[in-house]
C-alpha positions in Angstrom: 145.3 80.9 192.7 143.1 78.8 190.3 139.5 78.2 191.3 138.8 74.5 192.2 136.6 72.8 189.6 133.0 72.4 190.7 131.6 69.0 189.8 128.5 69.3 187.7 125.4 67.3 188.8 124.7 64.2 186.8 122.0 64.7 184.2 119.6 61.8 184.1 120.0 59.8 180.9 117.0 59.3 178.6 116.2 55.7 178.9 113.6 54.1 176.6 112.1 50.8 177.5 110.3 48.8 174.9 106.6 49.1 175.2 104.2 46.7 173.5 102.3 48.4 170.7 99.1 47.0 172.0 99.1 49.4 174.9 97.2 52.6 174.4 99.2 55.9 173.6 98.6 57.4 177.1 100.2 54.4 178.7 103.3 54.6 176.5 103.7 58.2 177.3 103.4 57.4 181.0 105.9 54.6 180.8 108.3 56.9 178.9 108.2 59.5 181.6 108.7 57.1 184.4 111.4 55.2 182.6 114.1 57.7 183.1 113.4 61.2 181.9 112.3 62.9 185.1 112.3 66.3 183.5 109.7 65.2 181.0 107.6 63.8 183.8 107.7 67.2 185.5 106.8 69.1 182.4 103.9 66.7 181.7 102.4 67.6 185.1 102.5 71.5 184.3 101.4 73.7 181.6 97.9 73.6 180.0 97.1 70.1 181.3 97.8 71.1 184.9 95.7 74.3 184.5 92.9 72.4 183.0 93.0 69.9 186.0 93.2 72.8 188.5 90.3 74.5 186.9 88.1 71.4 186.9 88.9 70.7 190.5 88.1 74.2 191.4 84.8 74.2 189.6 83.8 70.8 191.2 84.8 72.2 194.7 82.7 75.4 194.1 79.6 73.5 192.9 79.9 71.1 195.9 80.2 74.3 198.2 77.1 75.8 196.7 75.2 72.5 197.1 76.2 72.2 200.7 75.1 75.8 201.3 71.6 74.9 200.0 71.4 71.6 201.8 72.5 73.1 205.1 70.3 76.2 204.9 67.0 75.0 206.5 68.3 75.3 210.1 69.9 78.7 209.5 66.9 80.1 207.6 64.5 78.9 210.3 66.5 80.8 212.9 66.5 83.9 210.7 62.8 83.9 210.4 62.4 83.5 214.2 64.5 86.6 214.6 62.5 88.4 211.9 59.3 88.0 213.9 60.8 90.2 216.5 60.3 93.1 214.1 56.9 94.4 214.8 54.8 96.2 212.2 51.4 97.8 211.6 50.7 95.1 208.8 51.0 91.4 209.6 52.0 88.8 207.0 51.7 85.1 207.7 53.4 82.6 205.4 52.6 78.9 205.5 54.3 76.1 203.5 57.3 74.0 202.8 60.9 74.9 201.9 59.7 77.3 199.1 58.3 79.6 201.8 61.4 79.3 203.8 63.4 80.7 200.9 65.6 77.7 200.5 67.8 78.1 197.3 68.0 81.9 197.7 71.2 83.4 198.9 69.4 85.0 201.9 66.1 84.3 203.5 65.0 87.9 202.8 65.6 87.2 199.1 63.1 84.4 199.1 59.6 85.2 197.8 58.2 85.7 201.3 60.8 88.4 202.1 60.4 90.0 198.7 56.6 90.2 199.2 57.1 91.8 202.6 59.5 94.4 201.1 57.1 95.2 198.2 54.3 95.5 200.7 56.2 98.0 202.8 57.1 100.1 199.7 53.5 100.0 198.4 51.8 101.0 201.7 54.5 103.0 203.4 53.9 100.9 206.5 56.1 98.5 208.4 55.4 94.7 207.9 55.6 92.1 210.5 56.4 88.7 209.0 55.5 85.5 210.8 56.9 82.6 208.7 55.4 79.3 210.0 56.8 77.2 207.1 59.2 74.4 207.4 61.3 72.5 205.0 60.3 69.0 203.9 56.7 69.1 205.2 53.7 67.6 203.6 50.1 68.8 203.7 49.1 66.9 206.7 52.1 68.3 208.6 50.9 71.9 207.7 47.4 71.2 209.0 48.9 69.7 212.3 51.6 72.2 213.0 50.9 75.5 211.2 47.2 75.8 210.7 46.3 75.9 214.5 48.9 78.7 215.0 47.4 80.7 212.2 43.9 80.4 213.7 45.2 81.5 217.1 46.8 84.7 215.8 45.3 87.9 217.2 45.1 90.3 215.4 44.4 88.4 212.2 47.1 88.6 209.5 46.5 91.1 206.6 48.1 88.7 204.1 48.3 85.0 204.2 50.3 82.8 201.5 50.4 79.0 201.2 52.9 77.0 199.2 52.6 73.2 199.9 52.4 70.0 198.0 55.8 69.7 196.4 56.7 67.0 198.8 53.3 65.2 198.3 53.6 64.9 194.6 54.4 61.3 193.6 53.9 60.1 197.2 50.2 60.3 197.4 47.5 59.0 195.1 45.4 61.7 193.4 42.5 60.8 195.7 44.5 61.2 198.8 46.0 64.5 197.6 42.5 65.8 196.7 41.1 64.8 200.1 44.0 66.3 202.2 44.2 69.5 200.2 40.5 70.1 200.3 40.6 69.7 204.1 43.4 72.3 204.2 41.5 74.8 202.1 38.4 74.4 204.2 40.5 75.7 207.2 42.2 78.6 205.5 40.8 82.1 206.1 39.1 83.9 203.2 41.5 85.9 200.9 44.4 83.4 201.4 46.8 83.3 198.5 47.3 79.5 197.7 49.7 78.5 195.0 49.7 75.5 192.8 52.9 73.6 192.2 55.8 75.1 190.2 56.9 73.2 187.2 59.8 70.9 187.7 62.0 70.5 184.6 63.9 67.3 185.4 63.7 64.0 187.2 60.9 61.4 187.6 58.9 63.9 189.8 58.2 66.3 186.9 55.1 64.4 185.6 53.9 63.8 189.2 54.1 67.5 190.0 52.1 68.4 186.8 49.4 65.9 187.7 49.4 67.0 191.4 49.1 70.7 190.3 46.0 69.8 188.2 44.5 68.3 191.4 45.2 71.4 193.4 43.7 73.6 190.8 40.5 71.5 190.8 40.2 71.8 194.6 40.8 75.5 194.6 38.0 76.0 192.0 35.7 74.7 194.7 36.8 77.3 197.2 36.0 80.7 195.7 37.0 82.6 198.8 40.6 81.6 198.3 42.9 83.2 195.7 44.6 80.8 193.3 48.2 81.8 192.4 49.2 80.0 189.2 52.8 79.1 189.8 52.8 76.2 187.3 51.6 78.4 184.5 54.2 81.1 185.5 57.1 78.8 185.6 56.4 76.9 182.3 59.3 78.8 180.5 61.7 78.9 183.3 64.8 76.7 183.3 68.1 76.1 185.0 68.8 79.8 185.2 66.1 80.0 187.9 67.4 77.0 189.8 69.8 76.8 192.8 72.8 74.5 193.1 70.7 71.5 194.0 68.7 71.9 190.8 65.4 71.7 192.7 64.8 74.9 194.7 64.6 78.3 193.0 67.6 80.7 193.2 67.3 84.4 193.8 66.1 84.9 190.3 63.5 82.1 190.7 62.2 83.5 194.0 61.9 86.9 192.4 59.7 85.2 189.7 57.6 83.7 192.4 57.2 87.0 194.2 56.1 88.6 190.9 53.4 86.0 190.5 52.2 86.3 194.2 52.2 90.1 194.1 50.0 90.2 191.1 47.3 88.5 193.0 47.5 90.5 196.2 45.0 93.3 196.9 47.8 95.9 196.7 49.2 94.4 193.5 45.8 94.5 191.8 45.2 98.1 193.0 48.5 99.4 191.9 48.9 97.5 188.6 45.3 96.8 187.6 43.8 93.5 186.7 44.9 93.8 183.1 48.6 93.3 183.9 48.2 91.4 187.2 48.6 88.0 185.4 51.8 88.9 183.6 54.9 88.7 185.9 57.2 90.3 183.2 54.9 93.4 183.1 54.7 93.5 186.9 58.4 93.6 187.3 58.8 96.3 184.7 56.3 98.5 186.5 57.7 98.0 189.9 61.1 98.9 188.9 60.0 102.3 187.4 
């Protein structure tokens, strides 16, 4: 018995419509595909062009996710530091400051410069370290004096190590005179031996020059307080770039926080004792010696 003939589906005919020559080439291609050749339209949405679009959308999505992780980290990191205070130790380390001390930009709070300093202190002394991180993101110098400095003074026993990073949010918002007055008042209330950093170097934006000028004011004020230890973050970060920045292009990433920790460690008592003053100002040499 002969098999019945199966009707074949109709193939869309290629229909060309006249397109004015004044239109750009991409418009003519789009009109050609929509005119009648559905298969050509499908092919134009696949292949290398589609792969490039997918890669571009994926890269934009990943960058947006990384930025969101940095932007939403202050609350999470603050909670992590509160939990870290429950780990008691024979040495006490108090950190004051802004988002830099919180570790914003690092993939984990313990990978910020405060956590790295605590870990190095434990390795150098063989003793456990209690970390009390009083810092908060977005604060200015007067906020630190109002909220953090009284807590530091009330600590009993006194901390064995105190670090301060503040001023990044004051740069460009205060006049040099106001900045000098507030920072001098802060330095007068810090205990002797406190490690106080100037401002790291910002490599983009309108605040770059303001940060350089504010850092010069901070160095002048620290020169009048010989009991405090000046940590030269600006000089140490002069040759750093985007490779040391997080997704928001403002805070340091893991690599940048390691660089900050190198600079702070070189000016601690334990860093000077282990590495010697000859190498204590060179973060690259410090890192090489610590990794041996």
